[in-house]
C-alpha positions as CSV (number, residue, x, y, z in Angstrom):
1,M,87.3,136.2,82.4
2,S,83.8,136.8,83.8
3,F,84.4,134.0,86.2
4,Y,87.3,135.8,87.8
5,L,85.6,139.1,87.7
6,A,82.6,137.4,89.5
7,Q,84.9,136.1,92.2
8,G,86.4,139.5,92.7
9,V,83.0,141.1,93.1
10,G,82.1,138.3,95.4
11,I,85.0,139.1,97.7
12,I,83.7,142.7,98.0
13,S,80.2,141.2,98.8
14,V,81.8,139.0,101.5
15,V,83.4,142.1,103.2
16,F,80.1,143.9,103.3
17,S,78.3,140.8,104.6
18,V,80.7,140.1,107.4
19,Q,80.6,143.7,108.4
20,S,76.8,143.6,108.5
21,F,76.9,140.5,110.7
22,Y,79.1,142.1,113.3
23,T,77.4,145.5,113.4
24,K,75.3,146.2,116.5
25,K,72.8,148.7,115.0
26,K,70.1,147.5,112.7
27,E,70.3,150.5,110.4
28,K,74.0,149.9,109.7
29,T,73.2,146.2,109.3
30,L,70.6,147.1,106.6
31,L,73.1,149.4,104.8
32,Y,75.8,146.8,104.7
33,Q,73.3,144.2,103.5
34,I,72.1,146.5,100.7
35,L,75.7,147.0,99.5
36,A,76.4,143.3,99.8
37,N,73.3,142.4,97.8
38,I,74.1,144.8,95.0
39,C,77.5,143.1,94.7
40,F,76.0,139.7,95.0
41,A,73.4,140.6,92.2
42,I,76.3,141.5,89.9
43,Q,78.2,138.4,90.9
44,Y,75.4,136.0,90.2
45,L,74.6,137.7,86.9
46,L,78.3,137.2,85.9
47,L,78.0,133.5,87.0
48,G,74.9,133.1,84.8
49,S,72.2,132.8,87.4
50,M,69.5,135.4,86.5
51,F,67.1,134.1,89.1
52,T,69.5,134.5,92.0
53,S,70.6,137.9,90.7
54,L,67.0,139.1,90.8
55,V,66.6,137.6,94.3
56,C,69.5,139.8,95.4
57,L,68.1,142.9,93.6
58,L,64.8,142.3,95.4
59,A,66.8,142.1,98.6
60,V,68.2,145.6,97.9
61,I,64.7,147.0,97.4
62,R,63.5,145.2,100.5
63,G,66.4,146.6,102.5
64,I,65.6,150.2,101.3
65,V,61.9,149.9,102.2
66,F,62.6,148.3,105.6
67,S,65.3,150.9,106.4
68,V,62.8,153.7,105.8
69,Y,60.6,152.3,108.5
70,D,63.6,151.6,110.8
71,E,64.6,155.3,110.5
72,K,61.2,156.3,111.7
73,S,61.3,153.7,114.5
74,K,58.2,152.1,113.2
75,N,57.5,148.4,112.6
76,V,57.3,147.3,108.9
77,P,53.6,146.7,108.1
78,V,52.6,143.1,107.2
79,F,51.7,144.4,103.7
80,W,55.4,144.8,102.9
81,L,56.2,141.3,104.2
82,L,53.5,139.8,101.9
83,F,54.5,142.1,99.0
84,F,58.2,141.0,99.1
85,L,57.3,137.3,99.6
86,S,55.0,137.5,96.6
87,L,57.7,139.1,94.5
88,I,60.2,136.5,95.5
89,S,57.7,133.8,94.6
90,L,56.9,135.4,91.3
91,N,60.6,135.6,90.5
92,L,60.9,131.9,91.1
93,W,57.9,131.2,88.9
94,W,59.2,133.4,86.0
95,N,62.9,132.5,86.2
96,Y,62.8,128.9,87.4
97,E,66.2,127.4,86.6
98,G,65.7,123.9,88.0
99,I,65.3,122.4,91.4
100,L,68.3,124.4,92.7
101,S,66.3,127.6,92.3
102,F,64.4,126.6,95.5
103,L,67.6,127.0,97.6
104,P,68.1,130.8,97.2
105,Y,64.3,131.1,97.2
106,F,64.0,129.7,100.7
107,G,67.1,131.6,101.9
108,S,65.5,134.9,100.7
109,V,62.2,134.0,102.4
110,F,63.9,133.3,105.7
111,V,65.9,136.6,105.6
112,T,62.8,138.6,104.6
113,Y,60.8,137.2,107.5
114,G,63.8,137.8,109.9
115,L,64.1,141.4,108.8
116,W,60.3,142.0,109.1
117,Q,60.4,140.8,112.8
118,N,62.3,143.9,113.7
119,N,64.5,141.9,116.1
120,L,68.2,141.7,115.3
121,N,68.5,138.3,117.0
122,V,65.7,136.8,115.0
123,Y,67.2,138.3,111.8
124,R,70.6,136.7,112.6
125,F,68.9,133.4,113.2
126,C,67.1,133.6,109.9
127,G,70.4,134.5,108.4
128,F,71.8,131.2,109.6
129,L,68.9,129.5,108.0
130,N,70.0,131.2,104.8
131,A,72.5,128.4,104.5
132,F,70.5,127.3,101.5
133,F,72.6,129.9,99.6
134,L,75.7,128.0,100.6
135,I,74.5,124.9,98.9
136,F,73.4,126.8,95.8
137,S,76.8,128.7,95.8
138,K,78.7,125.5,95.5
139,F,76.8,124.6,92.4
140,V,77.4,127.9,90.6
141,I,81.0,128.0,91.8
142,N,80.6,131.2,93.9
143,L,83.8,130.7,95.9
144,P,83.6,133.9,98.1
145,C,80.0,133.2,99.1
146,V,80.9,129.6,100.1
147,S,83.7,131.1,102.2
148,L,81.4,133.6,103.8
149,R,78.9,131.0,104.9
150,F,81.6,129.0,106.6
151,I,82.9,132.2,108.3
152,L,79.5,133.3,109.6
153,Q,78.4,129.8,110.6
154,S,81.5,128.9,112.6
155,P,81.4,129.3,116.3
156,H,82.8,132.6,117.6
């Protein structure tokens, strides 16, 4: 039952993620990413991956912090980049679930760096590097996430 519920929540996540990718304004991109990551956190929790669920929750907090600076039209200080990279690394250390844990770890690191750059094109490129989640999603049977990665990485 939780498997099917997880896939349903994943479909909602995919809708938010696709919308964020095609949004032209960074503040709306961040909002859709926050909503997608909340759903992804729930989905990965239902699929039994505590580490990845926490990665997604950290992404929600990161999105909120970065959007505050974006609303003020200020660059995010390097402190916040180092802070979130440290939290992501501590999460890996505390909740290591095997070698596959490195896949969402590196995906989250790339996206955090891309957002910090304050350049939508750099962020999108780092989002493509987030393909590490695609590999991980195949192992935890996250069907909507696998579909999303193929949609976003196909030529437009």
